[in-house]
C-alpha positions, 0 to 999 in steps of 0.5 A: 434902624439906629441914628447915626451919631452927629458930631455937633458943636456945643456952646462951650466948645463954640465960645472956646473956638471963638477965642481961638479964631481971635488968637489965630486972627491976631497972629496971622495977619490981616484978613478981610471977608470977600465974595471971590470968583470960584475961577481965581481960586486954586488948591494949595499944593503945599497942604496935605490932601486927603482928597484925589479929586481936583479942581480941574476934575471938577471942572472938566469932568473925570477922565476914565483912563485916570488911574484914580478914577474909581477913588475919585468917583467915590469922593464925587458922589460924596461931594454931591451931597454937600453940593445939593446943600450949597445949591439950596442954601449956599456956602454957610461958613466962608472958606479961608484963602491967602492971596498969591499973586492974581489967584487965592490959595485955599488954606481950608474949606477945599471940600466947599470949593469943589462942591460949589463947582459941583453945584454950578456956583461962580462966586464963593464967600471967603476969608483972605489972609494977606499972607498964608498963615504958618505953622500952629496958626495954619493947623489951628485954623484948619481944625477950626474948619473941621471941628463941625464936620460929620464925615471925619474919622476918628483916626482924622480928628486924632491926627488933626490934634496931634498936628496942632500939638506938634506945630504948637511945640515947634513954636513954643518949644517942647511944652509938656503934653497934658489935657489942660494944654489941649484945652487951652489951645483948641477950646475943647472942654477938659473931659474932651481934651482928656479922652484925646490925651488917652487915645494919643497915649493909647497901646498899639492894639487900640491905635490899630482899631482906630486906624482901621476904622473898627472904633469910631467913638472917641469915648470908647477909644479913650476907655479901651486906652485906660485898660492896663491889663493886655488880656483884659483890653484884648477882650475889651476891644473885641467886646467893643468891635462886636457892638458893646456900649460905652456903659458895658465897656466901663463895666469891664474896667470896673471888674478889672478894678475890682479883680486887681484890688482883690488880689492885691488884698489877698497878696497883702494878707498872705505876705502878714501871715493871715489866714485867708477866710474866703475864696475869690471866684474870680471873674471872666468876660465871657458870659458863656462860662457862667451859663456853663457852670449854672447848667453844670449844677442845674444838671444834677438831681438835686439842684433841678428843682431851682431851674425855673429861676434861670430859665429867663436868664438872657446869658448874653447880658452881662448884668443878668449873667452876673446876678444868675451866678450871684444867685447860684452861689447863694443856693449853694451856700444854703444847700452845701454844708 
C-alpha cells in the first residue's frame, strides 16, 4: 500500500512564515496569548466556512431531521481523528480569535475548536487580537494556520493563495502577479511560488481536474499547466489521471519540446531551400502504437529471427518502448538497402 503524501513544513518555509507572522502582528493590532473557556468562543459568521457542522451541533449533537445531516455526519467522523489527538496531546497551535463584547470570535482554528469540544475540553489556548484583522492580514493569518494541515485539497490550497494575492492587491494596488511576489508575501520557496503561478494561470482543462480532485499534486498540476499543445496536454492529463508519475509527465514535455524543435528545424530548412536529408519519425504518447509497429515488422518472415530481442519489453513503460523502437530502426537500417 502506497503511503499518503504528507504536506510537511520545511525549515525554509518555517522561517518565511515566522517573518510573515511578524508582519501580520505588526499590522493587525496587539495580541495576547490566553487560555479561553470554550463556552465563550463562537465562530465568526462573516468568515466563509467550509464546514457545515456548527458549535451547537458539537455541544448538543446532530439532528437527524437536519437537511445537512449526512454531510455533517461525514465531517464529524473526520473531526474525531483530530479530537483523539487533542485528547492525548492537547491543542499544539493556539487558535486565533478577536474579542467582540463578552465573546471571542474565531479567525483561524475552527476545526480545532470543534474537535476540542468533541474531546470534552473546557478550555482552549488562543491568540487574542483586540480587533478583527482585516483584508490582507486576515487572509494571511488564515493561510498560515492552514499551511500545516494535511487534509486540504489542492484546490483549497490554490484558493488560499488566490485570496491572499487578491487582498494584497486590494491593499497595495494592482501589483503585477509574479512568483517573487508570492514568495515575498507568503514565505514560500521560489520554486513552490513558481508552481502556484503556473496553476493560477493554467488552461481550463487543467483547472477542471484540479477542481474535481483528479490531480492532488501541485508539482503535477504545474507540469500539466506548462504544456502548450492542447492535444499533448489532453494526453498528459489522461496519463496523470491514470497514475503516471511526475517523471513520466516531464518526459512527455521533453518529447513535446523535441518534436517542436524538429518541426521548426524542418520548416527552416524548407524555407532556405535546403534538401531535407532525414525522415522525422515523429512521436506518440500511446506505447501500443509502437508495439503494433514492432509486431507488424516481426510478423514478416525475414524478421522473425529478431523476436527474442523484443520478447521481454514491457510495452506499458515509456522508456522500454522507446528503446525497443530505436532497436527496430537500427535493425531495419542494417537490413534494408
